[in-house]
TORGU-280775 format. One record per atom (N, C-alpha, C): residue in three letters; atom name; x, y negated, z. Coordinates in steps of 0.05 Angstrom, whole numbers, plus 5000, padded with zeros to 4 digits. Layout:
+-----+------+------+------+------+
| res | atom |    x |    y |    z |
+-----+------+------+------+------+
| ala |   CA |    X |    Y |    Z |
...
+-----+------+------+------+------+
***
This chain:
+-----+------+------+------+------+
| res | atom |    x |    y |    z |
+-----+------+------+------+------+
| unk |    N | 5017 | 5024 | 5000 |
| unk |   CA | 5000 | 5000 | 5000 |
| unk |    C | 5017 | 4975 | 5000 |
| unk |    N | 5040 | 4976 | 5015 |
| unk |   CA | 5058 | 4954 | 5016 |
| unk |    C | 5069 | 4947 | 4989 |
| unk |    N | 5076 | 4967 | 4973 |
| unk |   CA | 5087 | 4962 | 4946 |
| unk |    C | 5067 | 4949 | 4928 |
| unk |    N | 5042 | 4957 | 4931 |
| unk |   CA | 5020 | 4945 | 4915 |
| unk |    C | 5018 | 4916 | 4921 |
| unk |    N | 5018 | 4909 | 4947 |
| unk |   CA | 5017 | 4882 | 4956 |
| unk |    C | 5040 | 4865 | 4945 |
| unk |    N | 5064 | 4877 | 4946 |
| unk |   CA | 5088 | 4863 | 4936 |
| unk |    C | 5085 | 4857 | 4906 |
| unk |    N | 5076 | 4877 | 4891 |
| unk |   CA | 5072 | 4874 | 4862 |
| unk |    C | 5052 | 4852 | 4856 |
| unk |    N | 5031 | 4851 | 4872 |
| unk |   CA | 5010 | 4831 | 4867 |
| unk |    C | 5021 | 4803 | 4872 |
| unk |    N | 5038 | 4800 | 4893 |
| unk |   CA | 5050 | 4774 | 4899 |
| unk |    C | 5068 | 4765 | 4877 |
| unk |    N | 5084 | 4784 | 4866 |
| unk |   CA | 5103 | 4777 | 4844 |
| unk |    C | 5087 | 4769 | 4819 |
| unk |    N | 5067 | 4785 | 4813 |
| unk |   CA | 5051 | 4779 | 4788 |
| unk |    C | 5036 | 4752 | 4791 |
| unk |    N | 5026 | 4747 | 4815 |
| unk |   CA | 5010 | 4722 | 4819 |
| unk |    C | 5027 | 4698 | 4826 |
| unk |    N | 5054 | 4701 | 4825 |
| unk |   CA | 5071 | 4678 | 4833 |
| unk |    C | 5064 | 4652 | 4819 |
| unk |    N | 5060 | 4651 | 4793 |
| unk |   CA | 5053 | 4626 | 4780 |
| unk |    C | 5027 | 4614 | 4791 |
| unk |    N | 5008 | 4631 | 4796 |
| unk |   CA | 4982 | 4622 | 4806 |
| unk |    C | 4985 | 4611 | 4835 |
| unk |    N | 5001 | 4625 | 4851 |
| unk |   CA | 5006 | 4616 | 4878 |
| unk |    C | 5020 | 4589 | 4879 |
| unk |    N | 5039 | 4585 | 4861 |
| unk |   CA | 5053 | 4559 | 4859 |
| unk |    C | 5033 | 4537 | 4851 |
| unk |    N | 5017 | 4543 | 4831 |
| unk |   CA | 4998 | 4523 | 4821 |
| unk |    C | 4978 | 4515 | 4843 |
| unk |    N | 4968 | 4535 | 4858 |
| unk |   CA | 4949 | 4529 | 4879 |
| unk |    C | 4963 | 4514 | 4902 |
| unk |    N | 4988 | 4523 | 4908 |
| unk |   CA | 5003 | 4510 | 4930 |
| unk |    C | 5009 | 4481 | 4924 |
| unk |    N | 5017 | 4475 | 4899 |
| unk |   CA | 5023 | 4447 | 4892 |
| unk |    C | 4998 | 4430 | 4891 |
| unk |    N | 4975 | 4443 | 4887 |
| unk |   CA | 4950 | 4429 | 4886 |
| unk |    C | 4939 | 4422 | 4914 |
| unk |    N | 4941 | 4441 | 4932 |
| unk |   CA | 4928 | 4438 | 4958 |
| unk |    C | 4948 | 4434 | 4981 |
| unk |    N | 4974 | 4441 | 4977 |
| unk |   CA | 4994 | 4438 | 4998 |
| unk |    C | 5015 | 4419 | 4988 |
| unk |    N | 5040 | 4425 | 4993 |
| unk |   CA | 5063 | 4410 | 4982 |
| unk |    C | 5084 | 4429 | 4975 |
| unk |    N | 5106 | 4419 | 4964 |
| unk |   CA | 5128 | 4437 | 4954 |
| unk |    C | 5139 | 4454 | 4977 |
| unk |    N | 5145 | 4441 | 5000 |
| unk |   CA | 5158 | 4455 | 5022 |
| unk |    C | 5141 | 4478 | 5032 |
| unk |    N | 5116 | 4473 | 5038 |
| unk |   CA | 5099 | 4494 | 5049 |
| unk |    C | 5093 | 4516 | 5028 |
| unk |    N | 5092 | 4508 | 5003 |
| unk |   CA | 5088 | 4528 | 4982 |
| unk |    C | 5112 | 4547 | 4980 |
| unk |    N | 5136 | 4535 | 4981 |
| unk |   CA | 5160 | 4551 | 4980 |
| unk |    C | 5163 | 4570 | 5004 |
| unk |    N | 5157 | 4559 | 5028 |
| unk |   CA | 5159 | 4575 | 5052 |
| unk |    C | 5138 | 4597 | 5053 |
| unk |    N | 5114 | 4591 | 5043 |
| unk |   CA | 5093 | 4611 | 5043 |
| unk |    C | 5100 | 4635 | 5024 |
| unk |    N | 5110 | 4628 | 5000 |
| unk |   CA | 5118 | 4649 | 4981 |
| unk |    C | 5142 | 4664 | 4992 |
| unk |    N | 5161 | 4650 | 5005 |
| unk |   CA | 5184 | 4664 | 5016 |
| unk |    C | 5175 | 4684 | 5038 |
| unk |    N | 5155 | 4676 | 5053 |
| unk |   CA | 5144 | 4694 | 5074 |
| unk |    C | 5131 | 4719 | 5061 |
| unk |    N | 5116 | 4715 | 5040 |
| unk |   CA | 5103 | 4737 | 5027 |
| unk |    C | 5123 | 4756 | 5014 |
| unk |    N | 5143 | 4745 | 4999 |
| unk |   CA | 5163 | 4761 | 4986 |
| unk |    C | 5183 | 4772 | 5006 |
| unk |    N | 5189 | 4757 | 5027 |
| unk |   CA | 5209 | 4765 | 5047 |
| unk |    C | 5200 | 4790 | 5062 |
| unk |    N | 5174 | 4794 | 5064 |
| unk |   CA | 5164 | 4817 | 5078 |
| unk |    C | 5175 | 4843 | 5066 |
| unk |    N | 5176 | 4843 | 5039 |
| unk |   CA | 5186 | 4866 | 5024 |
| unk |    C | 5215 | 4871 | 5030 |
| unk |    N | 5231 | 4850 | 5030 |
| unk |   CA | 5259 | 4852 | 5035 |
| unk |    C | 5265 | 4862 | 5064 |
| unk |    N | 5250 | 4851 | 5083 |
| unk |   CA | 5255 | 4859 | 5111 |
| unk |    C | 5249 | 4889 | 5114 |
| unk |    N | 5226 | 4898 | 5103 |
| unk |   CA | 5219 | 4927 | 5105 |
| unk |    C | 5240 | 4944 | 5091 |
| unk |    N | 5250 | 4934 | 5068 |
| unk |   CA | 5270 | 4950 | 5053 |
| unk |    C | 5295 | 4953 | 5068 |
| unk |    N | 5305 | 4932 | 5081 |
| unk |   CA | 5330 | 4933 | 5095 |
| unk |    C | 5328 | 4951 | 5120 |
| unk |    N | 5306 | 4948 | 5135 |
| unk |   CA | 5303 | 4962 | 5161 |
| unk |    C | 5295 | 4991 | 5157 |
| unk |    N | 5283 | 4998 | 5135 |
| unk |   CA | 5275 | 5026 | 5130 |
| unk |    C | 5295 | 5042 | 5114 |
| unk |    N | 5314 | 5028 | 5102 |
| unk |   CA | 5334 | 5042 | 5086 |
| unk |    C | 5362 | 5032 | 5093 |
| unk |    N | 5376 | 5047 | 5110 |
| unk |   CA | 5403 | 5039 | 5119 |
| unk |    C | 5423 | 5040 | 5096 |
| unk |    N | 5416 | 5054 | 5074 |
| unk |   CA | 5435 | 5056 | 5052 |
| unk |    C | 5429 | 5036 | 5030 |
| unk |    N | 5416 | 5014 | 5037 |
| unk |   CA | 5409 | 4993 | 5017 |
| unk |    C | 5435 | 4985 | 5002 |
| unk |    N | 5433 | 4985 | 4976 |
| unk |   CA | 5457 | 4979 | 4959 |
| unk |    C | 5465 | 4950 | 4961 |
| unk |    N | 5490 | 4945 | 4954 |
| unk |   CA | 5501 | 4918 | 4954 |
| unk |    C | 5485 | 4900 | 4935 |
| unk |    N | 5479 | 4909 | 4910 |
| unk |   CA | 5464 | 4892 | 4891 |
| unk |    C | 5437 | 4883 | 4902 |
| unk |    N | 5424 | 4902 | 4917 |
| unk |   CA | 5398 | 4895 | 4928 |
| unk |    C | 5401 | 4874 | 4950 |
| unk |    N | 5421 | 4877 | 4967 |
| unk |   CA | 5427 | 4858 | 4988 |
| unk |    C | 5433 | 4830 | 4976 |
| unk |    N | 5448 | 4830 | 4954 |
| unk |   CA | 5455 | 4805 | 4941 |
| unk |    C | 5429 | 4792 | 4930 |
| unk |    N | 5412 | 4809 | 4918 |
| unk |   CA | 5386 | 4799 | 4908 |
| unk |    C | 5370 | 4786 | 4930 |
| unk |    N | 5369 | 4799 | 4953 |
| unk |   CA | 5354 | 4789 | 4976 |
| unk |    C | 5365 | 4761 | 4985 |
| unk |    N | 5392 | 4760 | 4988 |
| unk |   CA | 5404 | 4735 | 4997 |
| unk |    C | 5399 | 4712 | 4976 |
| unk |    N | 5403 | 4718 | 4951 |
| unk |   CA | 5399 | 4697 | 4930 |
| unk |    C | 5370 | 4688 | 4929 |
| unk |    N | 5351 | 4707 | 4931 |
| unk |   CA | 5323 | 4699 | 4931 |
| unk |    C | 5316 | 4681 | 4954 |
| unk |    N | 5326 | 4689 | 4978 |
| unk |   CA | 5322 | 4673 | 5002 |
| unk |    C | 5334 | 4645 | 4999 |
| unk |    N | 5357 | 4643 | 4987 |
| unk |   CA | 5370 | 4618 | 4982 |
| unk |    C | 5354 | 4600 | 4963 |
| unk |    N | 5343 | 4613 | 4942 |
| unk |   CA | 5327 | 4597 | 4923 |
| unk |    C | 5303 | 4584 | 4936 |
| unk |    N | 5288 | 4600 | 4951 |
| unk |   CA | 5264 | 4589 | 4964 |
| unk |    C | 5271 | 4571 | 4987 |
| unk |    N | 5292 | 4578 | 5002 |
| unk |   CA | 5301 | 4561 | 5024 |
| unk |    C | 5311 | 4534 | 5014 |
| unk |    N | 5326 | 4534 | 4992 |
| unk |   CA | 5336 | 4509 | 4980 |
| unk |    C | 5313 | 4492 | 4970 |
| unk |    N | 5293 | 4505 | 4958 |
| unk |   CA | 5269 | 4491 | 4948 |
| unk |    C | 5254 | 4478 | 4971 |
| unk |    N | 5250 | 4492 | 4993 |
| unk |   CA | 5236 | 4481 | 5016 |
| unk |    C | 5251 | 4457 | 5028 |
| unk |    N | 5278 | 4460 | 5029 |
| unk |   CA | 5294 | 4438 | 5040 |
| unk |    C | 5295 | 4413 | 5023 |
| unk |    N | 5296 | 4417 | 4996 |
| unk |   CA | 5297 | 4395 | 4978 |
| unk |    C | 5270 | 4383 | 4971 |
| unk |    N | 5249 | 4400 | 4975 |
| unk |   CA | 5221 | 4392 | 4968 |
| unk |    C | 5220 | 4384 | 4938 |
| unk |    N | 5234 | 4399 | 4922 |
| unk |   CA | 5235 | 4393 | 4893 |
| unk |    C | 5215 | 4411 | 4878 |
| unk |    N | 5195 | 4399 | 4865 |
| unk |   CA | 5176 | 4414 | 4850 |
| unk |    C | 5190 | 4427 | 4826 |
| unk |    N | 5209 | 4413 | 4814 |
| unk |   CA | 5224 | 4423 | 4791 |
| unk |    C | 5239 | 4449 | 4799 |
| unk |    N | 5251 | 4448 | 4823 |
| unk |   CA | 5266 | 4472 | 4832 |
| unk |    C | 5247 | 4495 | 4837 |
| unk |    N | 5223 | 4489 | 4846 |
| unk |   CA | 5203 | 4510 | 4850 |
| unk |    C | 5195 | 4523 | 4823 |
| unk |    N | 5194 | 4506 | 4803 |
| unk |   CA | 5188 | 4517 | 4776 |
| unk |    C | 5212 | 4532 | 4764 |
| unk |    N | 5237 | 4526 | 4774 |
| unk |   CA | 5261 | 4539 | 4764 |
| unk |    C | 5264 | 4567 | 4776 |
| unk |    N | 5250 | 4573 | 4798 |
| unk |   CA | 5255 | 4599 | 4812 |
| unk |    C | 5250 | 4623 | 4794 |
| unk |    N | 5228 | 4624 | 4778 |
| unk |   CA | 5225 | 4647 | 4760 |
| unk |    C | 5250 | 4651 | 4742 |
| unk |    N | 5262 | 4629 | 4733 |
| unk |   CA | 5286 | 4631 | 4717 |
| unk |    C | 5309 | 4642 | 4733 |
| unk |    N | 5312 | 4633 | 4758 |
| unk |   CA | 5333 | 4643 | 4775 |
| unk |    C | 5330 | 4673 | 4780 |
| unk |    N | 5305 | 4682 | 4785 |
| unk |   CA | 5300 | 4710 | 4790 |
| unk |    C | 5305 | 4727 | 4764 |
| unk |    N | 5298 | 4715 | 4741 |
| unk |   CA | 5303 | 4728 | 4716 |
| unk |    C | 5333 | 4732 | 4711 |
| unk |    N | 5349 | 4712 | 4719 |
| unk |   CA | 5378 | 4714 | 4716 |
| unk |    C | 5390 | 4735 | 4734 |
| unk |    N | 5378 | 4736 | 4759 |
| unk |   CA | 5388 | 4757 | 4778 |
| unk |    C | 5383 | 4785 | 4766 |
| unk |    N | 5359 | 4789 | 4755 |
| unk |   CA | 5353 | 4815 | 4743 |
| unk |    C | 5371 | 4821 | 4719 |
| unk |    N | 5375 | 4800 | 4703 |
| unk |   CA | 5393 | 4802 | 4680 |
| unk |    C | 5421 | 4811 | 4689 |
| unk |    N | 5431 | 4799 | 4710 |
| unk |   CA | 5457 | 4805 | 4721 |
| unk |    C | 5459 | 4834 | 4731 |
| unk |    N | 5437 | 4843 | 4743 |
| unk |   CA | 5436 | 4871 | 4753 |
| unk |    C | 5438 | 4891 | 4730 |
| unk |    N | 5424 | 4885 | 4709 |
| unk |   CA | 5425 | 4903 | 4685 |
| unk |    C | 5453 | 4902 | 4673 |
| unk |    N | 5464 | 4878 | 4670 |
| unk |   CA | 5491 | 4876 | 4658 |
| unk |    C | 5512 | 4890 | 4674 |
| unk |    N | 5512 | 4885 | 4700 |
| unk |   CA | 5533 | 4898 | 4717 |
| unk |    C | 5530 | 4928 | 4719 |
| unk |    N | 5505 | 4938 | 4715 |
| unk |   CA | 5501 | 4967 | 4717 |
| unk |    C | 5515 | 4981 | 4693 |
| unk |    N | 5521 | 4967 | 4672 |
| unk |   CA | 5534 | 4979 | 4649 |
| unk |    C | 5563 | 4987 | 4655 |
| unk |    N | 5574 | 4975 | 4677 |
| unk |   CA | 5601 | 4982 | 4685 |
| unk |    C | 5603 | 5009 | 4699 |
| unk |    N | 5580 | 5018 | 4709 |
| unk |   CA | 5579 | 5044 | 4723 |
| unk |    C | 5558 | 5062 | 4711 |
| unk |    N | 5534 | 5062 | 4723 |
| unk |   CA | 5511 | 5077 | 4712 |
| unk |    C | 5490 | 5058 | 4704 |
| unk |    N | 5483 | 5057 | 4678 |
| unk |   CA | 5462 | 5038 | 4669 |
| unk |    C | 5437 | 5041 | 4685 |
| unk |    N | 5424 | 5018 | 4691 |
| unk |   CA | 5401 | 5018 | 4709 |
| unk |    C | 5378 | 5034 | 4697 |
| unk |    N | 5375 | 5035 | 4671 |
| unk |   CA | 5354 | 5051 | 4659 |
| unk |    C | 5358 | 5081 | 4664 |
| unk |    N | 5384 | 5089 | 4663 |
| unk |   CA | 5390 | 5117 | 4669 |
| unk |    C | 5383 | 5124 | 4698 |
| unk |    N | 5388 | 5105 | 4716 |
| unk |   CA | 5381 | 5110 | 4744 |
| unk |    C | 5351 | 5115 | 4747 |
| unk |    N | 5335 | 5099 | 4734 |
| unk |   CA | 5306 | 5102 | 4735 |
| unk |    C | 5299 | 5129 | 4723 |
| unk |    N | 5311 | 5136 | 4700 |
| unk |   CA | 5304 | 5161 | 4686 |
| unk |    C | 5311 | 5185 | 4704 |
| unk |    N | 5333 | 5184 | 4718 |
| unk |   CA | 5341 | 5207 | 4735 |
| unk |    C | 5323 | 5211 | 4759 |
| unk |    N | 5308 | 5190 | 4766 |
| unk |   CA | 5289 | 5194 | 4788 |
| unk |    C | 5267 | 5213 | 4780 |
| unk |    N | 5261 | 5214 | 4754 |
| unk |   CA | 5241 | 5232 | 4744 |
| unk |    C | 5253 | 5258 | 4734 |
| unk |    N | 5278 | 5256 | 4724 |
| unk |   CA | 5291 | 5279 | 4712 |
| unk |    C | 5321 | 5279 | 4719 |
| unk |    N | 5328 | 5291 | 4742 |
| unk |   CA | 5356 | 5291 | 4751 |
| unk |    C | 5376 | 5303 | 4730 |
| unk |    N | 5367 | 5324 | 4716 |
| unk |   CA | 5384 | 5337 | 4697 |
| unk |    C | 5380 | 5325 | 4669 |
| unk |    N | 5385 | 5299 | 4667 |
| unk |   CA | 5380 | 5284 | 4643 |
| unk |    C | 5399 | 5293 | 4620 |
| unk |    N | 5388 | 5302 | 4597 |
| unk |   CA | 5405 | 5311 | 4575 |
| unk |    C | 5423 | 5288 | 4565 |
| unk |    N | 5445 | 5296 | 4552 |
| unk |   CA | 5465 | 5277 | 4543 |
| unk |    C | 5453 | 5257 | 4523 |
| unk |    N | 5436 | 5266 | 4506 |
| unk |   CA | 5423 | 5248 | 4486 |
| unk |    C | 5407 | 5227 | 4500 |
| unk |    N | 5394 | 5234 | 4522 |
| unk |   CA | 5378 | 5215 | 4537 |
| unk |    C | 5396 | 5195 | 4552 |
| unk |    N | 5419 | 5204 | 4561 |
| unk |   CA | 5438 | 5187 | 4575 |
| unk |    C | 5448 | 5165 | 4556 |
| unk |    N | 5455 | 5173 | 4531 |
| unk |   CA | 5463 | 5153 | 4511 |
| unk |    C | 5441 | 5134 | 4505 |
| unk |    N | 5416 | 5144 | 4503 |
| unk |   CA | 5393 | 5127 | 4497 |
| unk |    C | 5389 | 5107 | 4519 |
| unk |    N | 5392 | 5115 | 4544 |
| unk |   CA | 5389 | 5098 | 4568 |
| unk |    C | 5409 | 5075 | 4567 |
| unk |    N | 5433 | 5081 | 4559 |
| unk |   CA | 5454 | 5060 | 4558 |
| unk |    C | 5447 | 5039 | 4537 |
| unk |    N | 5438 | 5049 | 4513 |
| unk |   CA | 5430 | 5031 | 4492 |
| unk |    C | 5406 | 5014 | 4500 |
| unk |    N | 5387 | 5028 | 4513 |
| unk |   CA | 5363 | 5014 | 4521 |
| unk |    C | 5368 | 4992 | 4542 |
| unk |    N | 5387 | 4997 | 4560 |
| unk |   CA | 5395 | 4977 | 4579 |
| unk |    C | 5406 | 4952 | 4565 |
| unk |    N | 5422 | 4956 | 4544 |
| unk |   CA | 5432 | 4934 | 4529 |
| unk |    C | 5410 | 4919 | 4515 |
| unk |    N | 5390 | 4933 | 4504 |
| unk |   CA | 5367 | 4920 | 4491 |
| unk |    C | 5351 | 4904 | 4511 |
| unk |    N | 5348 | 4915 | 4535 |
| unk |   CA | 5333 | 4901 | 4555 |
| unk |    C | 5347 | 4875 | 4563 |
| unk |    N | 5374 | 4874 | 4561 |
| unk |   CA | 5388 | 4850 | 4566 |
| unk |    C | 5380 | 4828 | 4547 |
| unk |    N | 5376 | 4835 | 4522 |
| unk |   CA | 5367 | 4815 | 4502 |
| unk |    C | 5338 | 4806 | 4508 |
| unk |    N | 5321 | 4825 | 4515 |
| unk |   CA | 5293 | 4819 | 4522 |
| unk |    C | 5292 | 4800 | 4546 |
| unk |    N | 5308 | 4807 | 4567 |
| unk |   CA | 5309 | 4790 | 4591 |
| unk |    C | 5320 | 4762 | 4585 |
| unk |    N | 5339 | 4761 | 4567 |
| unk |   CA | 5350 | 4735 | 4559 |
| unk |    C | 5329 | 4718 | 4546 |
| unk |    N | 5313 | 4731 | 4529 |
| unk |   CA | 5291 | 4717 | 4516 |
| unk |    C | 5270 | 4707 | 4536 |
| unk |    N | 5264 | 4724 | 4555 |
| unk |   CA | 5245 | 4716 | 4576 |
| unk |    C | 5256 | 4693 | 4593 |
| unk |    N | 5281 | 4693 | 4598 |
| unk |   CA | 5294 | 4672 | 4613 |
| unk |    C | 5291 | 4645 | 4599 |
| unk |    N | 5294 | 4646 | 4572 |
| unk |   CA | 5290 | 4621 | 4556 |
| unk |    C | 5261 | 4611 | 4558 |
| unk |    N | 5242 | 4630 | 4558 |
| unk |   CA | 5214 | 4623 | 4560 |
| unk |    C | 5208 | 4608 | 4586 |
| unk |    N | 5217 | 4620 | 4608 |
| unk |   CA | 5209 | 4609 | 4634 |
| unk |    C | 5224 | 4583 | 4641 |
| unk |    N | 5249 | 4580 | 4631 |
| unk |   CA | 5263 | 4555 | 4636 |
| unk |    C | 5253 | 4533 | 4619 |
| unk |    N | 5243 | 4539 | 4595 |
| unk |   CA | 5231 | 4519 | 4578 |
| unk |    C | 5205 | 4509 | 4590 |
| unk |    N | 5190 | 4527 | 4603 |
| unk |   CA | 5165 | 4520 | 4615 |
| unk |    C | 5168 | 4502 | 4639 |
| unk |    N | 5191 | 4503 | 4652 |
| unk |   CA | 5196 | 4488 | 4677 |
| unk |    C | 5194 | 4458 | 4672 |
| unk |    N | 5199 | 4449 | 4647 |
| unk |   CA | 5199 | 4421 | 4641 |
| unk |    C | 5171 | 4411 | 4631 |
| unk |    N | 5152 | 4429 | 4629 |
| unk |   CA | 5125 | 4421 | 4621 |
| unk |    C | 5111 | 4408 | 4644 |
| unk |    N | 5099 | 4385 | 4640 |
| unk |   CA | 5086 | 4370 | 4662 |
| unk |    C | 5062 | 4385 | 4673 |
| unk |    N | 5045 | 4396 | 4656 |
| unk |   CA | 5020 | 4409 | 4665 |
| unk |    C | 5026 | 4434 | 4682 |
| unk |    N | 5015 | 4434 | 4706 |
| unk |   CA | 5018 | 4458 | 4723 |
| unk |    C | 5004 | 4482 | 4711 |
| unk |    N | 4981 | 4477 | 4699 |
| unk |   CA | 4965 | 4499 | 4687 |
| unk |    C | 4980 | 4512 | 4664 |
| unk |    N | 4991 | 4496 | 4646 |
| unk |   CA | 5006 | 4506 | 4623 |
| unk |    C | 5031 | 4521 | 4633 |
| unk |    N | 5045 | 4509 | 4652 |
| unk |   CA | 5069 | 4523 | 4664 |
| unk |    C | 5061 | 4550 | 4675 |
| unk |    N | 5039 | 4551 | 4690 |
| unk |   CA | 5031 | 4577 | 4702 |
| unk |    C | 5023 | 4597 | 4681 |
| unk |    N | 5011 | 4587 | 4659 |
| unk |   CA | 5003 | 4605 | 4637 |
| unk |    C | 5027 | 4617 | 4623 |
| unk |    N | 5047 | 4600 | 4618 |
| unk |   CA | 5071 | 4609 | 4603 |
| unk |    C | 5088 | 4628 | 4621 |
| unk |    N | 5092 | 4621 | 4646 |
| unk |   CA | 5109 | 4637 | 4664 |
| unk |    C | 5094 | 4663 | 4672 |
| unk |    N | 5067 | 4661 | 4672 |
| unk |   CA | 5051 | 4685 | 4680 |
| unk |    C | 5042 | 4701 | 4656 |
| unk |    N | 5017 | 4698 | 4647 |
| unk |   CA | 5007 | 4715 | 4625 |
| unk |    C | 5024 | 4717 | 4600 |
| unk |    N | 5035 | 4694 | 4591 |
| unk |   CA | 5051 | 4695 | 4566 |
| unk |    C | 5077 | 4710 | 4570 |
| unk |    N | 5091 | 4706 | 4592 |
| unk |   CA | 5115 | 4720 | 4598 |
| unk |    C | 5110 | 4750 | 4602 |
| unk |    N | 5089 | 4757 | 4617 |
| unk |   CA | 5082 | 4785 | 4621 |
| unk |    C | 5075 | 4799 | 4596 |
| unk |    N | 5060 | 4785 | 4578 |
| unk |   CA | 5052 | 4796 | 4552 |
| unk |    C | 5077 | 4802 | 4536 |
| unk |    N | 5096 | 4784 | 4535 |
| unk |   CA | 5121 | 4787 | 4521 |
| unk |    C | 5136 | 4812 | 4530 |
| unk |    N | 5139 | 4815 | 4556 |
| unk |   CA | 5152 | 4838 | 4567 |
| unk |    C | 5136 | 4864 | 4563 |
| unk |    N | 5110 | 4861 | 4566 |
| unk |   CA | 5092 | 4885 | 4564 |
| unk |    C | 5092 | 4896 | 4535 |
| unk |    N | 5093 | 4879 | 4515 |
| unk |   CA | 5093 | 4888 | 4487 |
| unk |    C | 5118 | 4905 | 4482 |
| unk |    N | 5141 | 4895 | 4492 |
| unk |   CA | 5166 | 4910 | 4488 |
| unk |    C | 5165 | 4937 | 4503 |
| unk |    N | 5156 | 4936 | 4528 |
| unk |   CA | 5155 | 4960 | 4545 |
| unk |    C | 5137 | 4981 | 4531 |
| unk |    N | 5114 | 4973 | 4521 |
| unk |   CA | 5096 | 4992 | 4508 |
| unk |    C | 5108 | 5002 | 4482 |
| unk |    N | 5120 | 4984 | 4467 |
| unk |   CA | 5132 | 4993 | 4441 |
| unk |    C | 5155 | 5012 | 4445 |
| unk |    N | 5172 | 5007 | 4466 |
| unk |   CA | 5194 | 5025 | 4471 |
| unk |    C | 5184 | 5052 | 4481 |
| unk |    N | 5163 | 5052 | 4497 |
| unk |   CA | 5152 | 5078 | 4506 |
| unk |    C | 5142 | 5095 | 4483 |
| unk |    N | 5128 | 5082 | 4464 |
| unk |   CA | 5118 | 5097 | 4441 |
| unk |    C | 5141 | 5107 | 4424 |
| unk |    N | 5161 | 5090 | 4420 |
| unk |   CA | 5185 | 5098 | 4404 |
| unk |    C | 5199 | 5122 | 4417 |
| unk |    N | 5202 | 5120 | 4444 |
| unk |   CA | 5217 | 5141 | 4458 |
| unk |    C | 5202 | 5168 | 4457 |
| unk |    N | 5176 | 5167 | 4459 |
| unk |   CA | 5161 | 5192 | 4458 |
| unk |    C | 5163 | 5204 | 4430 |
| unk |    N | 5162 | 5188 | 4410 |
| unk |   CA | 5165 | 5198 | 4382 |
| unk |    C | 5193 | 5208 | 4377 |
| unk |    N | 5213 | 5194 | 4387 |
| unk |   CA | 5241 | 5201 | 4382 |
| unk |    C | 5248 | 5227 | 4395 |
| unk |    N | 5241 | 5230 | 4421 |
| unk |   CA | 5249 | 5254 | 4436 |
| unk |    C | 5228 | 5276 | 4436 |
| unk |    N | 5204 | 5270 | 4427 |
| unk |   CA | 5182 | 5289 | 4427 |
| unk |    C | 5178 | 5301 | 4455 |
| unk |    N | 5180 | 5284 | 4475 |
| unk |   CA | 5179 | 5292 | 4503 |
| unk |    C | 5152 | 5283 | 4515 |
| unk |    N | 5132 | 5300 | 4514 |
| unk |   CA | 5105 | 5293 | 4523 |
| unk |    C | 5098 | 5308 | 4548 |
| unk |    N | 5087 | 5294 | 4567 |
| unk |   CA | 5078 | 5306 | 4592 |
| unk |    C | 5048 | 5310 | 4591 |
| unk |    N | 5039 | 5334 | 4589 |
| unk |   CA | 5010 | 5340 | 4586 |
| unk |    C | 4994 | 5332 | 4610 |
| unk |    N | 5007 | 5326 | 4633 |
| unk |   CA | 4992 | 5317 | 4656 |
| unk |    C | 4988 | 5287 | 4656 |
| unk |    N | 5002 | 5274 | 4638 |
| unk |   CA | 5000 | 5245 | 4635 |
| unk |    C | 4979 | 5238 | 4614 |
| unk |    N | 4957 | 5224 | 4621 |
| unk |   CA | 4936 | 5219 | 4602 |
| unk |    C | 4945 | 5202 | 4578 |
| unk |    N | 4965 | 5184 | 4582 |
| unk |   CA | 4975 | 5169 | 4560 |
| unk |    C | 4990 | 5186 | 4540 |
| unk |    N | 5006 | 5205 | 4551 |
| unk |   CA | 5021 | 5224 | 4534 |
| unk |    C | 5002 | 5242 | 4519 |
| unk |    N | 4981 | 5250 | 4532 |
| unk |   CA | 4961 | 5267 | 4519 |
| unk |    C | 4948 | 5253 | 4495 |
| unk |    N | 4944 | 5227 | 4498 |
| unk |   CA | 4931 | 5212 | 4477 |
| unk |    C | 4951 | 5207 | 4454 |
| unk |    N | 4977 | 5203 | 4461 |
| unk |   CA | 4997 | 5196 | 4441 |
| unk |    C | 5007 | 5221 | 4426 |
| unk |    N | 5006 | 5244 | 4439 |
| unk |   CA | 5018 | 5268 | 4428 |
| unk |    C | 5007 | 5275 | 4400 |
| unk |    N | 4981 | 5275 | 4395 |
| unk |   CA | 4971 | 5281 | 4368 |
| unk |    C | 4980 | 5260 | 4347 |
| unk |    N | 4984 | 5236 | 4356 |
| unk |   CA | 4992 | 5214 | 4338 |
| unk |    C | 5021 | 5214 | 4332 |
| unk |    N | 5038 | 5222 | 4351 |
| unk |   CA | 5067 | 5219 | 4348 |
| unk |    C | 5082 | 5245 | 4344 |
| unk |    N | 5069 | 5267 | 4348 |
| unk |   CA | 5083 | 5293 | 4345 |
| unk |    C | 5092 | 5297 | 4317 |
| unk |    N | 5117 | 5304 | 4314 |
| unk |   CA | 5129 | 5308 | 4287 |
| unk |    C | 5120 | 5335 | 4276 |
| unk |    N | 5116 | 5335 | 4250 |
| unk |   CA | 5107 | 5359 | 4236 |
| unk |    C | 5131 | 5376 | 4230 |
| unk |    N | 5134 | 5398 | 4244 |
| unk |   CA | 5157 | 5416 | 4240 |
| unk |    C | 5152 | 5438 | 4219 |
| unk |    N | 5127 | 5438 | 4210 |
| unk |   CA | 5120 | 5458 | 4190 |
| unk |    C | 5113 | 5485 | 4202 |
| unk |    N | 5115 | 5487 | 4229 |
| unk |   CA | 5108 | 5512 | 4243 |
| unk |    C | 5078 | 5512 | 4250 |
| unk |    N | 5065 | 5534 | 4250 |
| unk |   CA | 5036 | 5535 | 4257 |
| unk |    C | 5032 | 5528 | 4286 |
+-----+------+------+------+------+
***
């Protein structure tokens, strides 16, 4: 339930900022969102003693972003936070290429014995995601200079999520067709299988 709450807070961030700037002020808006997001970080640190260094760095940087915004009471800085978070995620993907690509880590959670072909694909996909994240960063930083709170919230929220969602969905379809790896227990895979299954000529 906690993860669902955290996901809702992250997704609704632009709306929370717009409402906060309308009915509160920059400082209280930043502190309120820091409180909501900080709950996740506190639980993560205290429930997992093996929290990785990158995660700890992400926690510290996020706290600094919101803390600095509250201290400066800068609305522009509050609008810059999605860009800052996007850069943090970009850096995590980029640094993971030096060891184990982050996409491979996710893949191994579902399939520890990941085939070599999938490992190579994960590395390439991590690099592609870097380009996608860079594009998203340009979107959110451009929106920060738009005067209208509503337009800013729309670009950073629905428009940005749609941009990422289109790529995510397209990559999923491509991967299923490329590897012919369908899970019959997954309703999406069951729907895609007749459409994407390659014709091998076998009955």
